[in-house]
C-alpha positions as CSV (number, residue, x, y, z in Angstrom):
1,X,13.7,-16.6,-8.9
2,X,13.7,-20.0,-7.3
3,X,10.5,-22.0,-7.2
4,X,9.5,-24.6,-4.6
5,X,6.6,-26.9,-5.3
6,X,4.6,-28.3,-2.4
7,X,2.8,-31.3,-3.7
8,X,0.7,-31.9,-0.6
9,X,-1.1,-28.6,-0.8
10,X,-0.7,-28.3,-4.6
11,X,0.6,-24.8,-4.4
12,X,3.7,-23.1,-5.7
13,X,5.8,-21.0,-3.4
14,X,8.3,-18.6,-4.9
15,X,11.4,-17.6,-3.0
16,X,12.1,-14.1,-4.1
17,X,15.7,-13.0,-4.2
18,X,14.8,-9.3,-4.9
19,X,12.0,-7.0,-3.9
20,X,9.7,-5.5,-6.6
21,X,12.0,-2.5,-7.0
22,X,15.1,-4.6,-7.6
23,X,16.7,-4.4,-4.1
24,X,18.3,-7.7,-2.9
25,X,16.3,-9.6,-0.3
26,X,18.6,-10.8,2.4
27,X,18.9,-10.7,6.2
28,X,20.6,-7.3,6.2
29,X,17.9,-5.7,4.0
30,X,14.8,-7.3,5.6
31,X,12.5,-5.3,7.9
32,X,9.8,-7.3,9.8
33,X,7.0,-5.2,11.2
34,X,4.9,-6.0,14.4
35,X,2.4,-8.1,12.3
36,X,5.2,-10.3,10.9
37,X,5.1,-9.0,7.3
38,X,8.5,-8.4,5.7
39,X,9.6,-5.3,3.8
40,X,12.7,-4.2,2.0
41,X,14.6,-1.7,4.2
42,X,15.5,0.4,1.1
43,X,11.9,0.6,-0.1
44,X,10.7,1.3,3.4
45,X,13.2,4.2,3.8
46,X,12.0,5.6,0.4
47,X,8.3,5.3,1.4
48,X,9.0,7.0,4.8
49,X,10.8,9.8,3.0
50,X,7.9,10.4,0.6
51,X,5.4,10.3,3.5
52,X,7.4,12.9,5.5
53,X,7.7,15.1,2.4
54,X,3.9,15.0,1.9
55,X,3.3,15.8,5.5
56,X,5.7,18.7,5.4
57,X,4.1,20.1,2.3
58,X,0.6,20.0,3.8
59,X,1.8,21.6,7.1
60,X,0.3,19.0,9.4
61,X,2.3,17.3,12.2
């Protein structure tokens, strides 16, 4: 992890190189939603798969 320190606002911003699940954070693996927040494509794909599996098990569309 690289750390940038902004003295003017006295806050520390961390540039993350990997997501919380260990996938690399780069332009190829970044997903930006309509609100501007970023997600890891791999994590997003896994979450979508789990969501679809839950919906299929409950029988709702």
